[in-house]
C-alpha positions, 0 to 999 in steps of 0.5 A: 916394585919395592921402591914404590912400597918404599915411597908410600912411607911418608917417614922414609929417610933422606937417604933411602930417597937419595938412593932411589934417585940414583937408580936411573932404571928406576927412573925409567918409571913413570910411577917411581918419578911421580912418588919420588916428585910427590915425596917430602923426603925428595931433595927439593931441586930433584923433585922440581926437576922431576914434575917436567918429566910427568904425564898430565895425570901425575901432575893433576895428582900433585897439584891436588894432593895437600901433603905434597910441597907447596913449590912442588904444587905449584910446579905442577900447575905450572906445567899444567897450564903450559901444556893445556893448550895441546890437551884433548878435549877428553883430556881437559874434562878429565883434568878439571874434574881432578887438579888442585886449585892452581889450574882451576881458574884457567879452567872454569874459563874453558870455551867448552861447556863440558870442561866447565861441567868438569869444574862444577865438580871438583872438590876444590871449586868454591862458591866464588868460583862459580859466581864468577861463571855464572856472571860472566857475559861470555859463558855460553848458554850450555854452561849456564844451564850446566850451573843451573842444574847442578846439585851442589851449587843450584841452591846457593843463593849467590850462584842463583842471583848471578844466573838470573842477571846472566842475559844468556841464561835461557828462559828453561834454565830460569823456572827452577831456580825461581821456584827457590826465590822469596816472594820479594825477590820474584816481584823485582825479577817480574816488575823490575825496569830492564827486565827481560820479558822471558824472565818476567814471564817465568816470575809471573808463572812462579807467583801465579802458582803460588797464589793458587797453592796458598 
């Protein structure tokens, strides 16, 4: 459609955008409404009104696009958060991978570990976000295992420490984490007060392996 080609131009004059907005037949197409909502030349009130008509994938694109005006991104996040309780599991997983930061806080608290796994792959996710999930008492063991096995987050010291302090972390997931830990930290895990017996045993195995290798 010719309108979509025009709307790809960041320098499209306001008058041209308003001409497209007046075309009711064009506005029947979701792709046109999405392009209009995200365009910098679209009058703000019109863009915000269009946001309410978009499907969730379009909202996620707006949320994650730094070129879109912050007011429009916030409106997209508001719509996503409103629709989140009705979204199917597969949709929430997809959303967790692709949305912007405004929706991530809700998705990292999702009870399904597969949604949290999607959140771990999101390009906007930060280490403090992951530490909060790793440290949360409500995080399920499967969620903690997903973090412990994630190539981007498992090597981070803050994430590792939060995981090892979480009593819900399965002992099997702790051993690869401890392989990266310094000897002093391992000794603290083995000998410190209040430690879980299973984690003490893992720390002892790792220490013994290192002793044999020396």
